[in-house]
C-alpha positions in Angstrom: 18.0 13.0 -17.6 14.6 15.3 -18.1 17.1 18.0 -16.8 19.7 17.8 -19.4 17.8 16.3 -22.8 14.3 18.0 -22.2 15.9 21.3 -23.9 15.6 18.6 -27.1 11.5 18.2 -26.0 12.6 14.8 -25.7 10.7 13.6 -21.6 12.0 11.8 -19.9 8.7 10.2 -17.3 8.6 6.7 -15.4 6.4 5.0 -14.2 5.2 3.4 -10.8 2.7 1.1 -11.1 1.5 -1.0 -8.4 0.3 -4.8 -8.6 -1.0 -5.9 -11.8 -2.7 -8.8 -12.7 -0.2 -10.6 -14.4 1.2 -13.7 -14.0 4.2 -12.6 -12.0 2.1 -11.2 -9.0 0.4 -15.0 -9.3 4.1 -16.4 -8.7 4.2 -13.8 -5.8 1.6 -15.0 -4.3 1.9 -18.5 -5.0 5.2 -18.2 -3.1 3.6 -15.9 -0.8 1.4 -18.7 0.0 4.0 -21.3 -0.1 6.0 -19.7 2.9 2.7 -19.0 5.2 1.3 -21.7 4.5 -2.3 -19.1 3.5 -4.2 -20.3 0.7 -3.5 -18.4 -1.9 -7.6 -16.7 -1.6 -5.7 -15.3 1.9 -2.0 -14.2 0.7 -4.7 -12.1 -2.1 -6.8 -10.3 -0.2 -4.0 -9.7 2.1 -2.7 -6.9 -0.7 -6.0 -6.4 -2.0 -6.7 -4.8 1.6 -4.0 -3.0 0.6 -5.6 -0.6 -1.8 -8.0 1.9 -1.4 -9.4 1.1 -5.1 -9.6 -2.7 -2.8 -8.9 -4.5 -6.0 -5.6 -5.4 -8.2 -4.8 -4.1 -11.9 -5.3 -4.7 -15.1 -1.8 -4.1 -17.3 -4.1 -2.1 -19.6 -4.7 0.4 -17.4 -0.8 0.2 -16.8 -0.4 0.3 -21.2 -2.6 3.5 -21.1 -0.7 5.8 -18.2 2.6 4.7 -21.1 0.2 5.8 -24.2 -0.7 8.7 -22.4 2.8 9.8 -21.5 3.9 9.0 -25.6 1.5 11.6 -26.4 1.5 15.0 -27.4 -0.8 14.9 -24.8 1.8 15.2 -22.5 4.4 16.9 -24.6 5.4 19.4 -21.4 5.2 16.9 -18.8 8.4 15.9 -18.4 10.3 14.7 -15.0 7.7 13.1 -12.8 6.8 9.7 -11.2 3.1 8.5 -12.4 1.9 6.8 -9.7 -0.7 3.7 -11.3 -1.4 2.1 -7.8 -5.1 2.1 -6.8 -4.6 4.1 -4.5 -2.1 2.2 -2.6 1.2 5.7 -2.1 -0.4 8.4 -1.4 0.8 11.9 -2.4 -0.4 13.3 1.0 
């Protein structure tokens, strides 16, 4: 799509969020805890241990990426996947 409508100065980009502190993530952790018999905190730690920044992201960190891509500062950025996941999905 970015190639099709880029000629109209319309950008198309993707945000790929990682684990983010939301009610949905809490629900997922709670379900994993129930299924495995592990405590909520242990299941949360299992997620955090896979994130190089050693923490779960904040919703504002995701929205900051969205705001950037929607801004004029990103007017020449088109057709990318912006991964906001604390380094979990490393590109090298």
